[in-house]
N, C-alpha and C positions, 0 to 999 in steps of 0.2 A: 677812514673806516666808516665814517658817518653815512647813513642811508643804505648800508649793505645788510641783507638778511643773514642773521646768524644761523648756521646749519648745525643741528644737534649731532653729537657723535653717536655711534651705535650704542654705547653704554647708556647714554642719556635717553635714547629712544626706548631701549629695553626697560629702563626704570619707569619711564612715563607710561608704557603699556602695562607694566605691573601695577602701578598705582591706579590706572584706569580699571583693570580687572578687579582689583580689591574693592574699589568703589562700587562697581556693578554688583559684586557678590554681596556687599553689605546691604545694598538696596533690595536685592533679590531675597535675601534672608529676612530682612525686616518686613517686606510685603507679605512673605509667606506666613510669618508669625502673626501678622495682623489678620490675615484671612482666617487662619485657624482659630484665633481668639474670637472673632466675630461669629464664626460658625458655631463655636461652642456656646456662645451667648445667645444664639438664635437671631442675631442681627443680619438677616439675609436680605440686604437692600442693594441698591444700584452701586454703592461704593465697593461692594464685593466684586461686582462685574468689572469695575475700573481696575481694582487691584489685581484680579486674576488675569486681566488683559495684559497688564505690564509683564507678568511672569510668563504666561503662555505665549505671548508674542515672541519671547526669546527662546522658550523651551516648550513646544507644543505637546511633549510627551509626559507631562505631569498629570497623570490620570486622576488623582484625587481632586485637583482643581477643576477639572471638567465636571466632576460630580457636584462640586460646590456651585458651579455655574448653572447646572441644570436645576438645582434646588432653588436658586434665586429666580430663575425664569419661571418655574412652576408657581412660585409665590406671586410674581408680578402679573401672571396671566389673569388672576382674579382681582387685581388691584387697578390695572390700567384700562383705559377706554380702548375700543377697537382701533382708533386712529393711532393712539400712543403705542399700542402693542405692535401695530404694523411697522411703525418707525423703528421700534426696538428689534424686531425680527430682521428688518433690512440691514440694520447695523451689525447684528450678530452674523448674518451671512457674509457680509463684507469682511468682518474680523476673521471668520473661518478661512476665507480665501487667502488672507494675508498670512495666517498660520501655515497653510498648505504651501505657500511659496517659500516659507522658512524650511519646512520638512514635508515634501509631497507624500511621504510614506508614514505619516503619523497616524497610528491606530486611533488614538483618542480623538483627533480632529475629524477624521472620516466618520467615526461612530457618532460623534456629537452632531454632525450634519445630518446623518440618518435620523437621529432622534428628533432634531428640530423640524425637518421636513415632514416627518410622520405626524407632527402635532398641528400642522397648518391645515386650515379648512380647504384652501385651494392653492396648493403648491404650483410653482411654475416649473413643471418637469422638463419642458423644452429647454429652458435655460440650464438646468442641471445636466442634461445630455451634452449641451455645448461645453459646459465646464469640464466634463469628463474628456471630451474630444481634445480640448486644449491641453490638459495635463498628459494625455496619452501621446500627443504629438511630441512632447518633451521627452517622455520616457514610456515607450509602448509596453514595457515589462512591469509597470507599476501595478502589482496585483491588488493593492489596496483600492486603487482607482477602478480596476476592473470589477472588484466586488461591489463597489458603490454603483457602478454603471448597471450591473445586473439588478441591484435593488431598485434603481430609478426606472429601468425598463419594465420591471414587473409591476411597479406602482402605476406607471403611466400606460400600461397595457400596450407597449410598443410591439407591433407585429414581428414575429421571429424573422421574417424575410428581410425586414429593414435592418435588424441587428446583424444578420448574416452578411448583408451588403457592407455594413460597417467593418466587419472583420476582413472582408475582401480587400478593402482599401488599405488596411494596415499590413496585411500579409503581403500584398503586392509591393508595398514600399519596403518591407523588411521581412524576409522569410523567417528570420530567427526571432520568433515571437510566440513563445509557448502559450501565453495567455490567450492569444487570438485563436490558435489551433484548438485549445481546450474549449473555448466558448463555442466554436463550430460544432464540436462533438456534443454539446448540450442543445444547440439549436436545431441541428439536422433531424434528430428523432421527433422533434416537435413539428417540423415542417412535413415530415414523411412518416407518420405513424403507421405501423404495420397493420394489415387487416386482421380481423379476429382469428382467422385460420392460418395466417402467415407466420413465418418464423420470427420470433421476437428478437428485437435488437438488430435486425438486418435492414440495410437501406436498399431501395430499388436499384436494379443493376445500372440503369442509365445515370442515376445520381452518383452511385459508387464509382463508376468509370470517370465521371467528371472530376470528382474529388481526388481520385488517384492520379489523374493527369496534373492537377494542381500541386499535389504533394511531391510528385516525381520531379516537377520543375524545381521544387525547393531543394531536395537533396541531391539533385544533379548540379545545382548552383553552389551549394555549400554542403558537401557530404558529411562534414564533421559536426554539423549542428544537430543536436539530439532532438530538438523540439519537433521537427518534421518527421523523424523516424518514429517517435512515440505516437504521433497522430496517424501515421501509416499503419502502425500496429492496431490502433483502435478501428480503423476502417476495415481491416481484414478480420476483425474479431467479431464476436457475437455475445449476446446476453448470457448470463449465468444459466447453466442447464437446470431443467426442472428437477425437483426432488425425486430421488430414486434410491431404491435399495439395490446396490450394485451386485453384491456377491455374497454367497452363503457357503461356508466350508465346515465340514465335520471331520475331526481327526480322531480315529480310534485309539492311536497310541497315546495321545495327550488327553483323551476323554474330554474334548473341548470343542465348542461350536464358535465359529468366528463369522461376523457379519460386517460388511463394509457399506458405506453410504456415499452419496454424491456430495455431501457437505458435512462439516462437523456438527454433531448434535450432542445434547446432554440428556442421557437416558434418565428417566425418573423425574424430570422437570414437569411443571404444570402443563406444558404444551406438547411434550414428546414422550411417548411410551413405546416399549417393545414387549410383544407377547410371543412366547415360544410355544408352538403346538407340536407335540410328538404323537404321531398316529392319531391325529385329530383330537387329542386331549391336551388341555393346557398344562404346562409344566412350570412350576415356580422355580426360578433360577436367580442367581445374583449376577447382574451384569457388571463388567469392569472394563477399563481401558487397558491397552497393552502396557502402559507404564504404571498402572495402579492408581492413577490420580483421577479424582472425580471432576473432570473438566470436559468441555466439548472435544469430540474426537471423531475422525472418519471411521474408526474401527472400534467395535465392541466385542467382548468375548464373554462366555459363560462356561462353567464346568458342567459336564453331563453326568447324570447318575448312571450306574452300571445297567440299570433296567432299560434305559433308552438305547443301549448298544447290545441287546440280547442276541446272541448268535443263533438261537433257536428259530428266529424268524428270518425269512429270506431277505426282507428289506424293511426299513423304517421310513416313515414320511416326516420330514422336519419342515415346519412352516413357521416363518418369522413374519409377524405383522407389525408394521411400523405406523403409528398414529401420530401425525403432526398437525395439530389444530383440527381443522375439519377434514383434512385429507388423510387417506390411508393407502399404504403401499404394502406389498407382501412378496415374499420369495419362497419357493417350495423346492425341497431337495428330496429325491428318492435315493436312499443310501442302502447299499448292500453291506457285505462284511468288510469291505476295504474302505480306505479314505474316499470321500466324495465331496464334490463341489459343484456349484451351479451359479450362473449369473443371470441377470435379467436380460431383456431383449435389446439392451443398449448396443448400438453399433460401436465399432472400433473408434470412430471419430468422437462419439459421445464419451467414451471411456477415457481416452488419452489425448484427444486433439481438440479440446474445447477452446484453446487459446485463439486459434485462427479458424476462420470459416472453412467450409468444404466446397467452395465454388470451383471444383476441379477443372472443368472443361474450359473455362474462359479466364476468369479473373486471376486466380492464383498462378496458373501456368504463365500467363502474361507477366505478372509481377516478378516471378522467379527469373524469367528471361531478362527483364529490365535490370534487376538487381545484379545479375551475373555480368551484364554489360558494364554496369557501373563499377563492379569489382575489378574488372580488367583495367579500368582507368584509375581506380583507387584501390590497389591490392591490399593496402594496410588499413582500410577503413573498418573499424570494429563493428559499427552499427550495420553496415552492409553485410558483413560476414554473418552476424547473428541473425539478421532477417532472412538470409538465404537458408540457414539451418532451420528456422521455424517454418518457412514456406515449404521446404522439402518434407518436413515432418507432417505438415497439414495435407500435402498432396498424397504421399505414400511412404510411410516411415520404413517399410521393409525394402521397397525398391531402391530407395535413396540411402539405405543404411551405410554402405561403404563410403559413399560420397560425403555423407554427413560427418562421419568420423574424420575424414580428411580436412573438412572445413573446421572442425573443432580443433585439430592440431594447429592449423594456420592461425585461428583466432587466439589460442593460448600464447603463441609466439608474439602476436601483435599486442595482446593485452595481458601481460604477465601478472599485473596487479590483481586480476580477477581469475587467476588460474584455478583456485580452489572452487569458486562458484561454477566455473565451466566444467570442472571434473564432476561435480555433483550433478549438473544438468546432463552431462554425457552419460553418467551412470544411470540416471533416471530413465533416459530414453532407451538405453540398452535393456534395462529391466522390463520396460513396457513392451519393447519389441519381442522379448522372450515370451511374454504373455500372449502377444498377438500370434506368434508362431505356433502356439498350442492349438490354434484353430485348424491347422493343417497337419497335426500329429495325433497319434492315438493317445498319448499321455495328456491327461486333463489337469494334472496338478504340477505346479512348478515348485520344486523343493529348493529352498534357499538355506537349508540347514548345513552345518559344517562349513560355513563360509568364513573367510577372513574379513574383518572390518578394519579398514585403513582410514585413519583420520589424522595423518601427519600434517605438519606445517600449517596448522590453522591457529586460531586464537582461543582455543577451548580453555575455559576456566572452571567448568563444572561438568559433571557427568550425570546430572539429573536427566532422567529419561532412558538411560542405558541400564534398564532393569528388566528382570524376568525374561531374559533371552536364553531359553533352555538349550539351544544348539550352538551358541557362539563358542568357538574354540580359541580363536586367535584375535587379539586386539592390538593395533599399533596406534600409539598416541604420541609419537615423537614430535619434539619442537613445538609444544603448545605452552599454555600458561597455567598449568596445574601447580598450585602453590603449596598446599598442605596435604599430607597423607589422608586426612579425613575425607577429601573429595572423592576418593576411590571406593568409599563404602558401598555405593550402588552395585559395584561389580561382584560383591559377595552373593548377589541373587542370581548370578549366571553360573549354574552348576557345572557346566562342561568347559569352562574357560581354563585353558592350560598354558597359554602363552600371552604375556603382557609386556609390551615394549614402551618404556617411558623416557627414553633418552631425550635430553635436551629440555626437560621440564625443570622449573625451579625446585620442585619438591625432591628432586634427586640429591640436592645438597643438604636436605634436612638431616639433623642429627638423629641417628637410630632408625633411619628410613627402612633399612633391610629387615630389622627385627619387627618393625611395625607391619610391614607388608607380609612377612612370614606368618604373623598372627592373624591378619585380616584375610589373606588369600593363601592358605597353606599348600594347596595343591597346584598353584600356578607358578610356572617358570617365569621369572621377572628379569628384565634387562634394564639397567639404570645407566650404564655407561657404554 
């Protein structure tokens, strides 16, 4: 047996590994205690750099130790000569690279590198770009590295065209690269800024067509990868619409004025105010949101005094003036003795089709045809189906209404996990279509009163917001997560509610639930089982 190597058994190997881990843990804890003691004593010298190197080299995500390291470097900056400081910085950069090899997605390491480069008089930005390229070759989805590259490119004033070419190389190598697609969406507006009079957020058509060709290659190659579909959505989109006062409505029955806006606003804040003029005279009113909460909302209401609805006059003029900063918008309604409403000059596209652009004649129609071709090849691709729905919506929601509903049905079967979201989107589109159809009818008001609200099979835990619905009569909340009877309190503010279905909710098993509901909602017919 002499001269033969003894082979350890598996139990011996496990015990040796355990002892090794224990020894490393003791050294780790000892070094950490020493660092904190030195920091507390104000002994921020090079020994702290050595100790933190031992710890961070194994665990680069110890954020407090990076803070200690920066404190030491700041102190050494005023103590070292320029030559000594240059040597120290070079060593620090090398140490950071070794930490990134341990964990290329370490927040603390990338942040420390930004901090260090930002303090150097003449950083070598070209070397930093090469470093980013090396790490992105290993993992092109490393968004920490992408963030750092954007920092370096901004500091080095790298032309956007060069960065766009860099994304070209990565996307060509692998279409499934969300970070590269996103970076393109940041770079293209810089390369092609719109003219002062042009539409904001839109690319020139020749550039748009080139990008669409690139992204079509991506989703025809891998239709199930979502990154290219998101970029496709951005290409066909446009910037947020300008501030606008969308609609003004006066109800005689409710003695209420309602006004809607293009974005949520907080009335009464320092920057945004609403002024109501009735027959050219200002009227002091208390503005509120539909749910009664003082928070930003698209819709604001106020109660009208009886004098503003005087039947003796043939009509009244209601003018709402919205002041937002230095800008001012207004909407005017001439109201007779019946309900009245008006909206601003916004087109149908501006009202309901802001998500996609309105390049009807060329781009959108071509994209719809391409997506339909892909859908024939990939009939169960959810991204393709959703994009087809949105394209038809942007082209002509009324003309494509029937076809859109068919695609919704197919999409729900393909993606049952998002059935509730798709039902909501479908309902939203149908409601908007009803409003659009009013353009071709004599009726100018869409009544949604006396409707049934169905919210079955969701994960609803609270009814906050379901308040002050004066015409709601039937509410279905089956198979949700309502736990306690107290969550139903908001429904007491709905005076015409007569039917409430709560089957499948945990609160149905609560002791005394029937008595509690009878007290809270005495005029409501309740179904618990």
